[in-house]
C-alpha positions in Angstrom: 12.6 -16.6 -1.4 10.4 -17.4 1.5 7.1 -18.1 2.2 4.2 -16.9 0.4 3.0 -13.5 1.0 -0.9 -13.1 0.9 -2.4 -9.8 0.4 -6.1 -8.4 -0.1 -6.5 -5.0 -1.9 -8.0 -3.2 -4.6 -7.6 -3.2 -8.2 -8.7 0.2 -10.5 -8.3 0.9 -13.8 -5.9 4.7 -12.9 -6.6 7.5 -15.3 -3.7 10.5 -14.9 -4.3 14.2 -15.3 -0.5 15.5 -15.5 -1.2 19.4 -14.6 0.8 23.0 -13.1 -2.9 24.2 -12.9 -5.8 22.3 -10.0 -9.0 24.3 -11.3 -11.2 26.7 -9.1 -14.7 24.8 -8.7 -16.5 25.4 -12.7 -13.6 26.3 -14.1 -11.8 24.7 -17.1 -8.1 24.1 -17.3 -5.3 22.7 -20.5 -3.5 19.9 -18.3 -0.2 18.5 -20.2 -1.2 14.8 -20.6 -4.1 11.7 -20.0 -2.9 8.0 -19.6 -4.4 5.2 -18.4 -1.7 2.9 -16.0 -3.2 -0.3 -14.5 -4.1 0.9 -10.4 -5.0 -0.3 -7.5 -3.3 -0.3 -3.5 -3.8 -3.5 -3.6 -2.5 -4.4 -7.4 0.7 -2.2 -6.5 1.2 -4.3 -3.4 0.6 -7.6 -4.6 3.5 -6.6 -7.7 5.5 -5.0 -5.5 5.4 -7.8 -3.4 6.1 -10.1 -6.6 8.8 -8.1 -8.1 11.1 -7.4 -4.9 11.1 -11.1 -4.6 8.2 -13.3 -3.2 5.6 -15.4 -4.0 2.3 -14.0 -3.9 -1.4 -15.1 -3.5 -3.7 -12.2 -3.9 -7.3 -11.5 -3.1 -8.9 -9.2 -5.1 -12.0 -8.1 -7.2 -12.7 -6.8 -10.8 -16.0 -6.2 -13.1 -17.2 -7.9 -15.7 -15.7 -5.5 -17.7 -12.5 -5.0 -20.1 -11.1 -2.8 -17.6 -11.5 -6.0 -15.3 -9.6 -8.5 -18.0 -6.4 -6.3 -18.7 -6.4 -5.7 -14.5 -6.0 -9.0 -14.2 -3.6 -9.7 -17.3 -1.4 -7.1 -16.4 -0.8 -8.7 -12.8 -0.5 -12.2 -14.1 2.7 -10.8 -16.4 4.2 -10.1 -12.8 4.0 -13.8 -11.6 1.0 -12.5 -9.5 -1.1 -15.9 -8.0 -4.9 -14.4 -9.3 -6.3 -17.8 -8.2 -8.2 -15.5 -5.9 -9.5 -12.8 -7.6 -13.2 -13.0 -9.0 -15.3 -11.8 -10.8 -18.1 -9.5 -10.0 -21.5 -9.7 -12.4 -22.8 -6.5 -13.3 -19.9 -4.2 -11.5 -17.5 -2.0 -13.1 -13.8 -2.5 -11.9 -12.5 0.5 -9.4 -11.9 3.5 -11.5 -9.8 6.7 -10.0 -8.5 10.0 -11.6 -5.3 10.6 -10.5 -4.0 14.4 -10.7 -0.5 14.8 -10.2 0.7 18.6 -9.6 4.2 19.7 -11.0 5.6 18.4 -8.1 4.8 15.1 -8.2 1.9 14.7 -5.4 -1.3 13.4 -6.3 -5.3 14.4 -5.6 -7.8 11.2 -6.5 -11.5 10.7 -7.0 -12.8 7.5 -7.8 -15.0 4.8 -7.0 -14.3 1.3 -5.5 -17.0 -0.7 -8.0 -16.3 -4.3 -7.7 -13.8 -3.7 -4.3 -16.5 -2.8 -2.4 -17.6 -6.2 -3.1 -15.5 -8.6 -1.8 -17.2 -11.5 -0.3 -16.4 -13.6 3.0 -16.4 -17.0 0.8 -13.6 -15.3 -1.6 -12.0 -14.4 1.7 -12.0 -18.0 3.2 -11.1 -20.3 0.4 -7.4 -18.2 0.3 -6.5 -18.6 3.1 -7.3 -21.9 3.5 -3.9 -24.2 2.1 -0.9 -22.0 3.1 2.2 -21.5 5.0 2.6 -17.6 4.8 3.7 -16.0 7.9 2.4 -12.2 6.6 -0.9 -11.0 6.0 -0.9 -7.8 3.8 -3.4 -5.1 3.2 -5.0 -2.0 2.9 -8.2 -0.3 3.0 -9.7 0.3 0.0 -12.2 -2.3 -0.2 -15.2 -3.1 1.9 -15.4 -3.0 5.8 -17.0 -6.7 6.5 -13.9 -8.4 3.8 -11.3 -6.6 5.9 -12.8 -7.6 9.1 -12.8 -11.1 8.2 -9.9 -11.3 6.5 -8.0 -9.6 10.0 -10.0 -12.2 11.6 -8.8 -15.3 9.9 -5.3 -14.5 9.8 -5.1 -14.0 13.6 -6.8 -17.1 13.8 -3.7 -18.6 11.8 -1.0 -16.8 13.8 -0.4 -14.5 10.2 1.0 -11.5 11.2 -0.5 -8.7 10.0 1.0 -5.6 8.0 -1.9 -3.3 8.1 -1.4 0.1 6.2 -4.8 2.2 7.3 -5.1 4.0 3.7 -7.1 5.0 2.1 -8.4 6.9 5.5 -12.0 6.9 4.2 -11.9 3.4 5.0 -10.2 3.2 8.8 -12.7 1.6 11.3 -10.5 1.4 15.0 -11.3 -2.0 15.7 -8.6 -3.0 12.8 -5.9 -1.9 14.9 -6.3 -4.7 16.9 -5.0 -6.8 14.7 -2.6 -5.5 13.8 1.3 -6.6 14.2 2.5 -3.5 12.1 0.8 -0.2 11.1 2.2 2.0 9.0 0.2 5.4 8.6 1.3 8.3 6.9 0.8 11.8 8.5 -2.8 12.6 7.8 -3.7 9.0 8.6 -1.5 9.0 11.6 -3.2 12.2 12.8 -6.7 10.9 12.2 -5.9 7.5 13.9 -4.5 9.6 16.8 -5.8 12.9 17.5 -2.5 14.4 17.3 -1.2 17.0 14.4 1.4 15.2 13.3 4.6 17.2 11.5 7.7 16.2 12.7 9.0 13.2 14.1 8.7 14.7 17.9 4.8 14.4 16.9 5.4 11.6 15.3 6.3 10.0 18.6 3.3 11.7 20.1 1.2 9.8 17.8 2.6 6.7 17.2 2.0 6.3 21.5 -1.6 6.9 21.0 -1.6 4.4 17.8 0.0 1.7 20.4 -2.3 2.4 22.8 -4.9 1.4 20.3 -3.9 -2.2 19.9 -0.6 -2.6 17.3 2.1 -3.9 18.0 4.6 -1.3 15.7 3.8 1.6 14.7 5.9 3.2 11.9 4.8 6.3 10.8 6.0 8.0 7.1 6.9 11.3 6.9 7.1 11.9 3.3 10.8 13.1 2.6 11.9 13.8 5.8 11.8 9.8 6.8 9.9 7.4 9.1 9.2 7.1 13.2 9.2 3.5 14.1 7.8 3.1 18.0 7.8 -0.5 19.4 9.3 -1.6 22.5 8.1 2.0 24.4 11.3 3.0 22.3 11.5 5.3 18.8 13.9 5.1 15.8 14.1 7.6 13.6 14.8 6.4 9.9 16.1 9.4 7.5 14.4 9.4 3.7 16.5 8.8 0.7 16.7 12.3 -1.2 15.4 12.1 -4.9 13.6 14.5 -6.9 9.6 12.9 -7.0 8.0 12.6 -9.9 5.1 10.8 -8.7 4.2 10.0 -5.6 1.6 7.8 -5.8 1.8 3.9 -4.8 4.9 5.1 -3.0 3.1 3.9 0.4 2.2 0.6 -1.4 5.7 -0.1 -3.0 6.7 0.8 1.3 4.7 -1.3 2.8 5.5 -4.4 0.3 9.1 -3.9 0.3 9.4 -4.2 4.3 7.0 -7.0 3.9 9.2 -8.8 1.9 12.6 -8.1 4.1 10.5 -9.6 7.2 9.5 -12.4 5.5 13.2 -13.7 5.7 14.2 -11.6 8.7 13.0 -9.8 11.8 15.3 -7.2 11.4 12.5 -4.5 11.6 15.4 -1.9 11.7 17.1 -2.4 8.2 13.4 -4.1 6.9 11.9 0.5 6.9 15.8 1.6 5.7 15.1 -1.0 3.3 11.0 -0.4 2.0 12.5 3.9 2.3 14.8 3.3 -0.6 12.5 1.1 -2.5 9.9 3.8 -2.0 12.4 6.7 -3.3 13.2 4.8 -6.2 9.1 4.4 -7.1 8.8 8.2 -6.5 11.8 9.0 -8.9 10.1 7.9 -11.9 7.1 9.1 -13.8 5.4 5.3 -13.9 3.4 3.8 -10.9 3.4 -0.6 -11.4 6.4 -0.2 -13.7 8.3 2.1 -11.7 7.6 -0.5 -8.5 12.1 -1.3 -8.1 13.2 -5.5 -8.3 15.4 -6.8 -4.8 18.8 -6.0 -6.5 17.6 -2.8 -7.8 16.5 -1.4 -3.5 19.9 -2.7 -2.9 22.1 -1.0 -5.5 20.5 2.2 -4.9 20.8 1.3 -0.9 24.8 0.6 -2.0 25.2 4.1 -3.7 23.5 6.3 -1.8 23.9 4.6 2.1 23.7 7.1 4.9 
């Protein structure tokens, strides 16, 4: 286990709806099942960092409600440091409805709730005493908080891994702080203006994204694999082939696994392979946070599926 990793992001109550048919406007559809699970991109990443093998300091916010209390207890159960999770009075904990189709692909509707009210003081305190080399975050909180966190991490020479999701939270000025940025196809298209459909178009998009400030660009192409672009060169990392059951949290697990690997190694190619394996394990299971693999599970999977 290396130095602690700081992460910041959302904490949500997720409501999963499993269906083979999406309703048309105004239509009622019977579904296969509805269930509640802890979620939020920030919480997913924090738990993944911990399960895969690192000390984690998590900056986040919940509402003064039973959901928020349950979400914090859940994080503690995974040995995540919750000291810097603030409870916001008169606000609800973030809540998302996740619609899963028969292929495990997801569509979401939600409210950020308390996630949208992280303050600069909340962030400043978390960075005061740390030996962290890496700061991992995504964009499911408010712009001012993200900007402040990026500035503080940059001042402390902490390397920033930016997962630019969800796309609604993206602002171009964030990229100048990113050591590594990990967009999926849709996010890469938004940032670059390039239609991304394969590794060739991913490379074109990656070059545009790098020109906007990021040092290293990793474009995730789902089941195709990932395009790593750095030092004006690109390397394609194939994915591990699995049957997708639930894709929610796949990107969160990818970013966290890669960051854990880099916390002890500078081998970015091996880090992306490791992250790809972790993500493949995650999507092959129905759960979200419970399906996040441990370090040894990822290594065993890679050994059995080595390319």
